[in-house]
C-alpha positions in Angstrom: 124.2 66.2 113.5 126.7 66.0 116.4 126.7 62.5 117.7 129.1 63.5 120.5 126.3 65.3 122.2 123.7 62.7 123.2 121.2 65.3 124.3 120.6 65.9 120.6 118.5 62.8 119.7 119.6 61.2 116.4 116.6 61.4 114.0 115.4 58.5 112.0 116.8 56.8 110.0 119.0 55.4 112.7 122.3 54.8 111.1 125.9 55.5 111.9 127.8 58.7 111.3 131.3 57.9 110.0 134.4 60.0 110.4 135.5 62.1 107.5 138.3 59.8 106.5 136.3 56.7 106.9 138.5 55.3 109.7 137.3 54.3 113.2 138.0 57.0 115.7 139.5 56.4 119.1 137.3 55.4 122.0 137.0 57.7 125.0 135.3 55.1 127.1 136.8 54.1 130.5 137.5 50.7 128.9 140.2 51.4 126.3 142.0 48.1 126.2 140.4 45.6 123.9 141.3 41.9 123.8 141.9 41.0 120.2 141.1 37.4 119.3 142.9 35.4 116.7 141.8 36.6 113.2 140.3 34.2 110.7 143.0 32.9 108.5 143.1 34.4 105.0 141.1 37.5 105.8 142.5 40.8 104.6 142.3 43.8 106.9 141.9 46.2 104.0 139.1 46.6 101.5 140.4 49.6 99.5 140.8 53.3 100.0 138.8 54.8 102.8 137.9 51.6 104.4 139.1 49.6 107.4 138.0 46.0 108.0 138.5 44.3 111.3 139.0 40.5 111.2 136.0 38.3 111.7 135.7 36.7 115.1 133.2 34.9 117.2 133.6 35.0 121.0 132.3 32.5 123.5 132.4 33.7 127.1 130.8 33.1 130.5 129.6 36.7 130.7 127.4 38.7 128.4 128.9 42.0 129.4 132.0 43.6 130.9 132.6 42.5 134.5 133.4 46.0 135.7 129.8 47.2 135.9 128.7 48.2 139.4 125.3 46.9 138.5 126.5 43.3 138.3 126.2 41.2 141.4 129.1 38.8 142.1 126.6 36.3 143.5 124.3 36.4 140.4 125.1 33.7 137.9 125.3 35.2 134.4 124.2 33.1 131.4 126.8 32.1 128.7 126.8 34.4 125.7 128.0 34.6 122.2 129.0 37.9 120.7 129.4 37.5 117.0 131.5 40.3 115.7 131.8 40.6 112.0 134.0 42.7 109.7 133.4 46.3 110.1 133.6 48.9 107.4 133.5 52.6 108.1 132.4 54.4 105.0 133.8 57.9 104.2 131.2 60.5 104.8 131.3 64.2 105.4 127.6 64.7 105.9 125.4 64.1 109.0 123.5 61.3 107.3 123.5 58.2 109.4 124.8 55.1 107.7 125.4 51.8 109.3 127.4 49.9 106.7 129.4 50.6 103.5 127.8 50.1 100.2 131.3 49.4 98.9 131.7 46.1 97.0 133.0 43.2 99.1 136.6 42.7 97.9 138.0 40.9 100.8 139.3 37.4 99.9 138.3 34.6 102.2 135.5 36.7 103.6 133.1 33.8 103.4 131.5 31.3 101.1 128.0 31.2 99.6 126.8 28.8 102.3 128.1 31.1 105.0 130.9 28.8 106.2 134.2 30.2 107.4 132.7 33.4 108.7 134.0 33.1 112.2 136.6 31.6 114.5 135.5 30.2 117.9 137.7 30.5 120.9 137.3 30.5 124.7 137.8 33.7 126.7 137.1 34.6 130.3 136.4 38.2 129.4 134.3 39.8 126.7 136.1 42.9 125.4 134.4 46.2 125.6 133.0 47.3 122.3 135.5 50.1 121.6 134.6 50.7 118.0 132.5 53.7 116.8 129.7 51.6 115.3 126.1 52.3 116.1 123.6 49.4 116.6 120.0 48.5 116.6 119.1 46.4 119.7 116.7 43.6 118.9 115.1 42.2 122.1 113.8 38.7 121.5 115.7 38.6 118.2 115.8 34.9 117.7 112.1 34.3 117.9 109.9 33.9 114.8 109.4 37.6 113.9 112.5 38.7 115.7 114.8 36.4 113.7 113.3 37.5 110.4 113.6 41.2 111.4 117.2 40.7 112.6 118.0 39.1 109.2 116.3 42.0 107.3 118.2 44.5 109.4 121.5 42.9 108.4 120.4 42.7 104.8 119.7 46.4 104.9 123.1 47.4 106.4 122.2 47.8 110.0 124.6 46.6 112.8 122.6 44.5 115.1 122.7 43.5 118.8 120.4 40.5 119.5 119.2 39.8 123.0 117.3 36.6 123.7 117.0 34.3 126.7 116.3 31.3 124.4 113.2 30.3 126.5 111.2 30.0 123.3 113.9 29.9 120.6 117.1 28.1 119.6 120.7 29.2 119.2 121.1 27.6 115.8 118.7 30.3 114.5 121.6 32.8 115.1 123.9 30.9 112.9 121.3 30.5 110.1 120.7 34.3 110.3 124.5 34.7 109.9 124.6 32.4 106.9 121.7 34.0 105.1 122.9 37.6 105.7 126.4 36.8 104.6 125.2 35.1 101.4 123.0 38.1 100.6 125.9 40.6 101.2 128.2 38.6 99.0 125.6 38.4 96.2 125.1 42.2 96.4 128.8 43.0 96.8 128.2 44.6 100.2 130.2 44.5 103.4 128.7 42.4 106.1 127.4 44.5 109.0 128.2 43.6 112.6 126.0 41.3 114.6 126.4 40.5 118.3 124.4 38.1 120.5 123.8 38.2 124.3 121.9 35.4 126.0 120.1 37.0 128.8 116.6 38.0 130.1 115.8 41.6 129.2 114.3 42.0 132.7 117.4 40.8 134.6 120.2 42.9 136.0 122.4 41.7 133.2 120.4 44.0 130.8 121.6 47.1 132.6 125.2 45.7 132.4 124.7 45.3 128.7 123.4 48.8 128.2 126.3 50.1 130.3 128.8 48.2 128.2 127.6 49.9 125.0 127.5 53.4 126.6 129.9 55.9 128.1 129.2 58.6 130.7 129.3 62.2 129.6 129.6 64.9 132.3 127.5 67.9 131.6 128.1 71.5 132.7 124.9 71.7 134.7 125.2 70.9 138.4 122.8 68.8 140.4 121.7 69.6 143.9 124.7 69.7 146.3 127.0 71.0 143.6 127.6 67.5 142.0 128.1 67.4 138.3 125.3 65.8 136.3 126.2 62.8 134.1 124.4 61.7 131.0 125.2 58.9 128.7 126.2 58.5 125.0 125.2 55.0 123.7 126.2 53.1 120.6 122.7 51.7 120.6 120.6 54.2 118.6 117.3 52.2 118.3 115.5 49.3 120.0 113.0 46.9 118.6 111.1 45.0 121.4 109.8 41.5 120.6 110.1 39.9 124.0 106.5 39.5 125.0 104.4 36.4 125.8 101.9 36.0 123.0 99.5 33.1 123.5 95.8 34.0 123.9 94.8 30.8 125.7 97.9 30.8 127.9 97.2 34.4 128.9 93.7 33.4 130.1 95.3 30.6 132.3 98.2 32.7 133.6 97.3 36.4 133.4 99.8 37.5 136.1 102.7 36.1 134.1 101.5 38.1 131.1 101.0 41.4 133.0 104.4 41.0 134.7 106.4 40.3 131.5 104.4 42.3 128.9 103.5 45.4 130.9 105.8 45.6 134.0 108.8 44.4 132.0 108.2 47.1 129.4 108.1 49.8 132.1 111.4 48.6 133.6 113.0 48.5 130.1 111.9 52.0 129.3 113.4 53.3 132.5 116.7 51.7 131.6 116.7 53.0 128.0 115.9 56.5 129.2 118.9 56.4 131.6 121.2 55.7 128.7 119.5 58.3 126.4 118.2 55.6 124.0 114.8 56.9 122.9 114.2 55.5 119.5 111.8 52.5 120.1 109.8 50.2 117.9 107.2 48.1 119.7 105.7 44.8 118.7 101.9 45.2 119.2 99.0 43.2 118.0 95.7 43.4 116.2 94.1 42.0 119.3 94.0 45.6 120.7 90.9 46.2 118.4 88.9 43.8 120.6 85.3 43.2 119.5 85.6 46.1 117.0 87.0 43.3 114.7 83.5 41.7 114.6 82.1 44.7 112.8 83.2 43.1 109.5 85.1 46.0 108.2 88.8 46.8 107.7 90.4 47.9 111.0 92.1 51.3 111.0 94.6 52.6 113.5 92.3 55.4 114.6 89.7 52.9 115.7 91.8 52.5 118.9 93.8 55.5 120.0 95.3 56.5 123.4 95.3 60.2 123.0 92.9 62.4 121.0 93.7 62.3 117.2 92.4 64.0 114.2 92.4 62.0 110.9 90.9 61.9 107.5 88.4 59.0 107.0 87.8 56.9 103.9 85.3 59.5 102.6 87.8 62.4 102.9 86.2 63.8 106.0 88.1 65.1 109.0 87.2 63.1 112.1 88.3 63.3 115.7 89.2 60.0 117.4 88.8 59.7 121.1 90.7 57.3 123.4 88.7 54.1 123.9 89.1 50.5 124.8 86.4 48.2 123.4 85.8 44.5 124.3 89.3 43.2 124.7 88.8 39.5 124.7 91.8 38.2 126.7 94.6 39.2 129.0 97.1 39.1 126.2 95.1 41.7 124.3 94.9 43.9 127.4 98.7 43.7 127.9 99.2 45.0 124.4 96.7 47.8 124.8 98.2 48.8 128.2 101.7 48.7 126.7 100.6 51.0 123.8 99.0 53.4 126.3 102.1 53.5 128.4 104.2 54.3 125.3 101.8 57.0 124.2 102.0 58.6 127.6 105.8 58.4 127.7 106.1 60.1 124.3 103.6 62.8 125.3 105.7 63.5 128.5 109.1 63.6 126.7 109.3 64.8 123.1 112.8 63.4 122.7 111.2 59.9 122.4 110.4 58.6 119.0 108.1 55.5 119.4 106.5 53.5 116.7 104.0 50.7 117.6 103.3 48.1 114.9 100.1 46.2 115.2 100.7 42.8 113.6 97.8 40.8 112.2 98.6 37.1 111.5 102.3 36.6 110.6 102.9 33.3 108.7 105.4 31.7 106.3 109.1 32.0 106.7 112.3 32.9 104.8 112.2 31.3 101.4 115.5 29.5 102.2 113.7 27.4 104.8 116.6 28.0 107.3 114.6 30.0 109.7 110.9 29.8 110.5 108.4 29.4 113.3 109.6 26.6 115.6 109.1 27.5 119.2 110.3 25.5 122.1 106.8 25.7 123.7 103.7 24.1 122.3 102.6 26.2 119.3 99.1 27.7 119.3 99.3 29.7 116.0 97.6 28.2 113.0 100.5 27.7 110.6 103.0 26.0 113.0 100.2 23.8 114.3 99.5 22.7 110.7 103.2 22.2 110.3 103.2 19.7 113.2 100.3 17.8 111.6 102.2 17.6 108.3 105.3 16.3 110.1 103.3 13.8 112.1 104.1 15.4 115.4 100.4 16.2 115.9 97.5 13.9 115.0 95.1 16.6 113.8 94.3 20.3 113.5 91.6 21.7 115.7 89.5 24.4 113.9 87.6 26.4 116.5 84.2 27.3 115.3 82.5 26.6 112.0 79.4 28.8 112.6 81.0 32.2 112.3 79.3 34.7 110.0 81.9 34.2 107.3 81.8 32.7 103.8 82.6 29.1 105.0 81.8 29.5 108.7 85.5 29.6 109.8 87.1 32.8 111.2 88.5 35.3 108.7 92.1 36.4 109.4 94.6 38.7 107.8 97.5 36.4 107.1 100.7 38.2 106.2 104.1 36.9 105.3 106.6 37.3 108.1 109.2 38.7 105.7 106.7 41.5 104.9 106.4 42.1 108.7 110.2 42.3 108.9 110.3 44.9 106.1 107.7 46.9 108.0 110.2 47.3 110.8 112.9 48.5 108.4 110.4 51.0 107.0 109.6 52.2 110.6 113.4 52.7 111.2 114.1 54.3 107.8 111.3 56.9 107.8 111.6 59.9 110.0 108.7 60.3 112.5 107.1 63.7 112.6 105.6 63.1 116.0 106.9 61.3 119.1 104.3 58.5 118.9 102.7 56.8 115.9 100.9 53.5 115.3 100.7 51.4 112.1 98.9 48.3 111.1 101.0 45.6 109.4 98.6 43.4 107.6 97.9 42.3 104.0 94.5 44.1 103.9 92.9 40.9 102.6 90.8 38.4 104.5 91.3 34.7 104.3 89.3 32.1 106.1 91.0 29.5 108.3 89.6 26.8 106.0 91.1 28.5 103.0 94.5 28.8 104.7 94.4 25.0 105.4 93.6 24.3 101.8 96.6 26.5 100.7 98.9 24.3 102.8 97.4 21.1 101.4 98.1 22.4 97.9 101.7 23.4 98.8 102.5 20.1 100.5 100.4 17.7 98.3 99.1 16.2 101.6 95.7 16.0 103.2 95.4 17.6 106.7 93.4 15.8 109.3 90.9 18.4 110.7 88.9 18.2 113.9 85.9 20.6 113.9 85.3 21.9 117.4 83.5 24.8 119.1 84.6 28.4 119.4 87.6 29.1 121.5 87.5 31.7 124.3 89.0 35.0 123.2 88.5 34.5 119.5 86.8 36.9 117.1 85.2 36.1 113.8 86.7 38.7 111.6 90.0 40.6 111.9 91.5 42.3 108.8 93.7 45.3 108.5 93.6 48.6 106.6 97.2 49.1 105.8 96.6 52.5 104.1 98.5 54.5 106.8 101.6 52.3 106.6 101.5 52.5 102.8 101.3 56.3 102.7 103.6 57.2 105.6 106.1 54.4 105.6 106.2 53.6 101.9 105.5 50.0 102.9 103.2 47.4 101.4 102.9 43.6 101.5 104.4 41.6 98.7 103.7 38.0 99.3 100.5 36.0 98.8 98.9 33.2 100.8 100.1 30.5 98.4 103.7 31.9 98.8 103.3 31.8 102.6 102.2 28.2 102.4 105.0 27.2 100.0 107.7 28.8 102.1 106.4 27.1 105.3 106.3 23.8 103.4 110.0 24.3 102.4 110.8 24.9 106.1 108.9 21.8 107.2 110.7 19.6 104.5 114.0 20.8 105.7 113.2 20.0 109.3 112.1 16.5 108.2 115.1 15.7 106.1 117.7 17.6 108.0 118.6 19.3 104.7 121.2 22.1 104.9 121.2 24.9 102.3 
C-alpha cells in the first residue's frame, strides 16, 4: 500500500508503514524545523540494529497546535495543552502491513521504572513543534473520560500511537498521567517499546480542532485542475483512524436540556465529519448506545443489531433463516437515545454516499468496573447518574443513599435487568474494531456481556466486594427507563473475534479497588 497517495485509503488494521531500513524518513511538510527539547537524562537514543529512539519529552505550551494555521484566530484564546511525546521506534518492514510500534524488546536503560516515574521531562515552551516524524496515530476524542481513558490505555498496550483530545469538562488531567504509568509498566513487562501519546486540551467543536488536524497533515497537490485552472489540493494525514467519545450521555439531563444534546451529539458530529473528510481521514469508530433499541428492549429477549438498522440489511436469524431488516425507529425513550440514533443514521448515510469511509458503530450496554490497578475509573466532574459510580459515592460517604428507580418491573426481583459489562472489555472491543478489516463501509456491533443482571443483584455484588452495606431508597420508575436491556454479542464474536472476559463480581471488585484508592490517596 502506498501511504504517499492519500487517495488510497489505508485499510484496517490502521497501523504505520515503516521504511525499509526502519529509520524515520524526512518530512516534506511546510514546517521542517522542529524544536528539540532537552532529553531525559540517561536515555539512550539507540535500541539496537534497525531502530531509532527519540528521547522522551513532555511539552507544556500555551497553544495546542502550530501557530501558523490560517484557521486560527489571533483574537481567540487557545487553551493550554500538553503534548506527551514518548520514545519512538520505527520497526524494519518491507511489506505493506501497517504497524504502529516495534515488538522489539525494550533495551533502553533509564527508559522508566515500574511505577512509571521518570518517563518525561517538563519544560516551558512558547511554541509546540510540528510533528515532523513519520508516525501514524489514532485520534481519540474524549480520551480522558471513563471509556475513553480505558480505550486510550488499551490502544497503547496494543502498540498504537495515540493522540488524545479532551476539553476536561467532565474529566481530569491526572488521568493522562495514570494512563502513561500503566502503559509504560505494561510495555516494560512485555519487553516492548512504548508507543507515542500526545494530548491536546481543546473542544472538538472549536476552531482549534481544525488547527490540530492541519498540524498533523500536509497538503498534496493533485494533477487534476479545478474550475478556473487552479490545482486541486488534497491532504495526507498522520491520523489514520478516529474514535469519537465526546458526547453528552445522561438520560435525565437530556430530557431537561435537549437542545444541548442535539447540538453536541448530532450537530457536533456533522461538523467533525466534514473536517475529517477535508483531511482524508475516513476510518471512524463511533461510540453509540443500547438506548437506540428504544422500547424493543422491553420485549424481554436479547437485542440484535438488525433490530435497528438505518439501511435495508439481509441477515441470518437465530434459526438459520435469511431475513430482511428494514430501517425503523421504535419508541426511543429520551433525547439522548434519539441523538445516538440520528448520529448512527448520519454515519450510515455518509458511508453509503462515499465508499472510502470505513465506519464502525459500537452500541455499548452498561460499562462498569475499572482497570484492575485502581488508577483510572469512572470519576466524572459532573454529578454521576450511572449506577456504579453512584454506588461508589454511597460507599465513600459522598452520597447518603442509592435511589433504585422502580421495584415493580416484570423481572425476577422487580428491579430493571441490565447488561453490565466491564469497561476493559469495552476497550478491547475498540481494538477489535480497529484490528479487523471491514468488508463494508458501515457496520454496527453490540458490546455487551450477553447476560442480564438485575440492579438489585449488582448492588449485592458491590456489597460483597466492599464488605459494606449500601443504603437503598426504593422509589418510582424514572422517565426514559426500560425494564430489560441485554445484548446479543454474537455478531461481534463472529466478525471481530471479540468476547467479554470479566464477570460482575470482577467488575465490583475492580470498582472497590478504585474507591479504596480514592479514599486513602494510595498510589500504585
